[in-house]
Every structure is written in structure tokens, then in C-alpha cells.
N, C-alpha and C positions, 0 to 999 in steps of 0.2 A: 467640628469640621464643617466648613461651608460647602454647600452643594455646588457653588459656583467655581470652586477650586477644581482644577483638572487633577486627574490621577497622578500625573507627573509632579504636580505641585505638592500633593499630599505625601508623596514619597513613602508608601507603605513598606514596612519592614518584614511583615509576614503575609505572603500572598498565596491564596488558593486559586488554582486554575481548574475549572471544570472542563474536562476534555470532551470532545465529540465521541459518539458511540460507535462509529464505524472506522475500520482500519484506514481506508482511503482518506476519509475526512481528517483523521488524526495525523496522517502523514502531511496533509496539506496545511495543517496548523503549525508545523514545525518552524516555519519562518516567523510566525507570530510569537512562538515561545522564545525564539532568539531575540526578537524585538523587546519582549518583556524583560528578559535578563539584561539586555544592554541598557535599558532605561533604569533598571533597579539592580545594579551589580552587587550590592551588599544585602539584598533581601533574601530571606529564606522562602524558596518557592516550592510549593507542594502541588503535585498534579493528582486530581481525583479522576479516576478512569475505571471503566468497566473491565472485567477480567481479560476479555479477548483483545483489548486495545493496550493494556498496561505495558506489554513488552516494547511497544513503540518508544516509550519514554524511560524505561529502566536503565538503558545504557547512555542516556542523554546527560552529559555533564552540566547542562544548563538547568536541570531540575534537581533539587535537593532530596526530594522524597516523592514516592509514588504511593498513593492510597488507593486501594482497590474497592470499588463500589460493587460488591457481590450481592446482587438481589436474590439469588437462589439460596444462599446459605446465611450470610451475616445479616442481611437487611431485607428479609422477606416481608411481603405485603406492600401494596401500592401506597398506603398511607402510613402504616405502622413502620415500614422499612425506612421511609423518608424521615420520619420523626426520630427514629433510633439513630440514623446517620447524623442528623442535625445535632442531636445531643452529643454524639461522639466528636463532631467538629468543634463544638464549643470549647472542648478541653484544650484546643490548640491556640485559641485566642488570635485568630487571623485578623489582620488589619483590613484586608481587602480581598474580594473575590472577583475574578475575571471570568466571565462565562463565555467560553468558545462554543459550548453547546447552546442551541437555540431554544430548547424546550422550556415550557412553563415551569416544569418541576425543578429545573436547575435554579431558577430565581427564587422559587418558594423555599427550596432547601436552604440556600445561604441566608435568606431572611429569617427562617426558623432557627438557624445556627447563630443568629445574633452578630453576624459579620457586619461591621458598620458601613463599609464601602462596598457596594454591589454594582458591578459594571457589566454591560452587555448590550446587544441590539434590542431596541424596543419593538418586540414582535411577540406573537403567540399569546397576547393578552397579559403579559407579565410586567408591564411598565411600572405599575404601582409598587412592585417589589424592588425596583432598581433605584439606586441613588444617583447613578451615572449611566443614563440610557443614551444610546446613539441611534439616530434615525437611520433606517434602512431605506436608502433611496433606489430608484430604478437604475441609476448609473452603477451603483455598487452591485446590484443583482446581476447586471449584464456582464460583469467581468469574471475572470477565473476565480475559483474558490480561494486560491492563495491570496489574491488581492482582497477578497471578501473579509477574511480574518484580519489582514493587515489594516484594512480600512476601519475596522472596529477600533483598533488601538490608536490609529491616527485621530479618530473622533474623540478619544479619551485624553488627547493631548500628548501622546507619546511620540518620540522621534522614531520614525519608521526605519527598521533595519533592512538588510538584504532580503530579497524574495526567494533565494535559493533554498531548496529543501535540505533537511539536516537529519540524517539517519546514521549516527555513528555505530560502529561495530567494534567489539573487543578483538584483540589479537588471538585470544583463546577461541572465540567463535570462528574466526576466519581460518585458524589452524584446523579446527574440527571439520569445517566444510571441505577444506583442501584434502584432508586425510580420507574423508568419507568418499569423495569423488575418486581419489586414487584407488580406493578399495573397489569401487564399482568398475573402474577401468580394468583393474586386475582380474576381475571375475568374467570379463567379457571376451569372447573370441569373435573374430571377424573374418569374412571371406576374403581370400586372396584372388588375384587375377586368374589363377589357374583353377579356382573353385575348390581347392583342397582345404582352405581354411587356415587361420592363424591362431595359435594357442595364446592364451593370456600371457604366458611366460615369454613368448616371442616378441611381445610389444616392448620396444625400448622406451626408456624415460622420455626421450625426445618425441617419440610417436605419441605417447600418452599426452604430453603437453600440447601437441599440435591437434589433438582430437577435439573437435568442437563440442562444447557443452551447451545444450539448448534447453531452455525452460518452456514448458507449455502450461497455460492456465485456462482450462476449458470452463471454469465456473464463473458465476457472478450471482451475488446474493439477491439482487433486486427482482429478477424474474427472467423468463425465457426471451424477452425482447432485448436483453443485453447479452445473450449467450449465442455465439456462433456455434452452429450444430457440431456435436461431438464427432459425427462422421467426417466432417470437413477437417477437423483437427487430425483425425486418423489418416485421411488422405494426405494431409501435409506431412505427417510422420513418414508415410510410405515414400513420398517424393524425396524427403531428406535421406531416407535409407538408400534409395536408388543412387543418389549422388555420392554419398559417403560410404557406400558398401565396402569398397576395397580398403579404405584407411580407417573406417569406423568413426562413430560419434556416440555421444550419450544424450538421450532425451529424458529429462526429468519432468514428470507430470505432477503439478502442484494443485492443492486445493483442500477443502474440508471433506469430511465423510460424505457429505451430500454430492461431492464430485467423484466419488469412487467408481460409480457406474460408468461415467464418461471416461475415466482413466482406464478402466478395464476394457472398454470398447477400443480405445486407442491402442492399447497393448495387444489385444487379440487381433486387430486388423494388421498389426505389424509383426506378428509372431514369426513369420517366415523370412523376415528381412535380416540381413547380416549385421545387426547392431542391437544395442540394448535400449528398450524403453522401460524406464523405472517409475513405477507408481509410488509417488511420495505423498499421496493424499492421506491426511489425518495421521501421519506417522512422525511428525516432528512438532516442536514448539514453533511459535511465530519467530522467535529469534533465530532458530536454526534455519527456518525457511529463508529468512532475510540473508543469512550468511551464504546459503546455497545459491540464491538469486544473485548475490554479489559476485559469485564465481562463474556465472553463466556468461557465455559470449553473446548470447541473444535471448530475448524473452518474448514469446508470442502470447498475447493475453486478450481477454475480453476487458471491457470497462469494469474494473473491480478494485478491491483493496490492494491486491498484490500488484496490479498495474502501477499504482502509486508508490508502492514499496520499491519496485524496480526503478521507477523514475527517481526516487529519493536516493537510491544507491548508485545512480548514474549508469545502470546497466542498459545497453542498447535494447530498446523496446519497440515492438510492433504491436500497436493497440488496435483492436477491431471494435468498431462502434456501430450500434444499431439504433435503439430508440433514444439514447441519451445525448446530451449536448457536449460535443467535443470541445467547444469553446470554454464552457464553464468548468468541466471536470476532466478534461483531457490530461494526459501525462505531462507534468510540468518539468520538462527536460529537453535540452537541445539534442539529446541522443535518442529521440523517439520519433516514430512515424505513425500517423493515424490513418487507418484504412476504413473508409466508409462509402456508402452509396447515397447520394443526394436524392431524396424522394420529396414529393409534394407534401407528404404528411410528416416529414422529419424535421427536427427531433420531436417526437410526440411525448417523450418522457414517461411512457406507460410501461408497466411491468409485462403486460400482455398486449400483443398487437391488436389494436382496435378493429383493424380490417381483416384480421385472421390470416394474413399471408406471410408475414415476416420477410418480405422481399428485401428490406434494407440489409438483412444478414444473409439470406439465401443467395443473393446475387454476388456476394463476395466469394470468389473461387479460391480453392487451395493453391492453384497455380499462381494466382495473383499475390497471395500472401507469401508464397515461397520466393517469388521474384524479389520482393523486398527483403526477405530474410537472407537470400543469397548475397545481396549487396552488403548487408550488415556483416555477414560472416567473412566476406572477402576483405572488407575494411579491417575487421578485427584480426584476421590472419596477417595482413600486411603490417599492422601495428604491433604484432606480437603481444597480445593482451595479457598473457601469463608472464609475470615478472620473475626474475631469477632469485629474488630474495625469499621465495616460498609463499608469498601472498598471492591470492587469486587476482 
């Protein structure tokens, strides 16, 4: 094979894609995955992904197989684990590897696996392991991450496909989420105008369908400079409760076990309000979270993986940004609103505020976020977002 030939010209029949390691990044690679499939419609495509990202691709019909790179169990050890995985990959006789992950390890792994065509950005000191390296230019760095991954493929000679995110869900998952939400609605009693309360049984199916489902995501893995304070999320929940007290609503608080404390604070702050706040942190699989977010009328979130999931599901999203760059990693959706405060120091891209004040987040008020949320919910109510066929 000539190195001068483009990947398109080589037309590999068995392709390994090395996924990124973060949920949000993985969602932003879904247009690139579509581009790969459209350029190689007859190829067998395998996605290599870490466990917490694998669910992003398991329901994707553009991928034939998902292999899980489990470093804690199957492939332990920084060197030993890589060598073991490389040996495993050799059995599949891949023609080409496309590295969406930027790490040195990704290129070393596929080189050790003997995959003849190895493509990715030339960065992180891995150029020697790539047969098809693409220069990472300042212009590529300056654009949204969706374009970043698509630019890699264009540099490999592929015809670029649509940039829209792609997160398919099964009807089984959507049905589960709808049933779960109906169960939560059936357990909730709400205050009536006379203060006597309304029993769950008194809520008609029409009332339940009209009840807004709002997702909150108070977590963000990178650090506190990405997290709007939990008390502000709690204040937002209280404002929502005041507005929807008579008719009721459901607020689902999502996140990992690290976000359970924040979820608890939100729930405790709202304990006397006439609606239900449901702590969903660490209680579901990623696919179940995706299905529930799909059923939300609105999703209020920090810059996080679930923010990108909501964008990929076309759920109306209000994204709160602090230290990070909303141009490069903002929600890639026409149904999203970014709330941020322009500071002389922003975006600093730091996990901790270098100046120790977090003003970029502290100056965003719960009333300001609610004002945007109210616009979204009004639009969703007018559009009757819950369809009659049983889907969310």
C-alpha cells in the first residue's frame, strides 16, 4: 500500500475506530462516525471504547461491533494492558485504524496490533506510529469539536458527511422511559389552589401529559470551574416549584455518584414545595439516562457529557458555561441556549479558578436561568411536545 494513497482510495474493508474517552467528546464524534460509514458503506466497522462511553455507540446502526477497552478488569496495567489488547486486536485482522482519540497510547496500540493503515492527527508525539497523519492547524483548533473530528476525516481524503449529531434510541428504551416517568407522575401529589392538595389518582392522563419534565445536571467532571453552584440549582428548582405548584411538574436530577450530594441539596431545598424532585444520580445506565433526557421538555446543565447527550437527542437545552470555551465545546444544537458571563479572564480553561472567585459562574443568577427555561417550556407547551403515539 502506498502512503500517498488516501484512506478513501485504499477502501479498507475492516476498520477499527478508537473512540474518545469522554461522553461529551464521544457524542461530538458521531457525525464523524457517519462520515466514515458513508465513505465505506460495505466495511465492517468496530468501535473501541472505554466502558463508560460504549453505550453511546451500542445502539448506533452505523457501527457493526463495540469492543470495550476495560483497563480495570480485562486490560490491567499501563503497558501490560496495552500489549494484551494489541494481541487481542491482531485476531481481527483490521485493514485500517482511525484514531478519534488524540492520545499517544492510541497510536502505539494500533501499531503494536499490526494494523497496516493507522490514521489520526499528528500530535502528542505519535506521528511515527501513523501511516496517515493529518496536520492539526490553528484553524482546526479554533472551530467546534464536531468540525475538529470531521476535519481529520477530510484530511484523510474522505467526503465529509452532515455535521448533525447522531444518537439513536430503541423503541424499547423510549417505552421504558415513558413508563418510568408515568410511574413517577402517578406517585406525586400536588397542591391545588385551595391548598387541600391533589392525590396522584386525581391527575388525569391529560394533566400528566401536560406536566413539564425538566432535567437538571449539576455535575461536570473537569472541575469546580465548570460547575454552577448546587445551591443555585436548588434555587432554580424552588422557582420552578412556585410557578408550577398548582399543576405540578417533575424535576429529574441526573449525574454520577459524585453528584449525589448536589442532588441531595437540591431535593432538600425543595422538600416543602408541591412537586417532586427525583434524584436520578447513579441509578441508571447511560442508555437509560439518554432515554429519560429524550423525554424531558427542557434540560438545564453545566458544560458536561450529558449536555452533549441532550444536544444529540435534540432536547431543548440551557447550558451554563464558566471556565470553558462555548465556541469549541458548546452544545451543537439549534435547540440550545448558552448562558455565560464574559470576563477578562474567560475562557481560562482551568479546572480551578486561578483567581479564586468563580465570578463567571457566581454572577449567573437562578432567576436569569429560569427566564430562559420559561421561554423554552412555553414553546414546548405550545408545540405539544408529547406525541399521541406513546413516544416522548
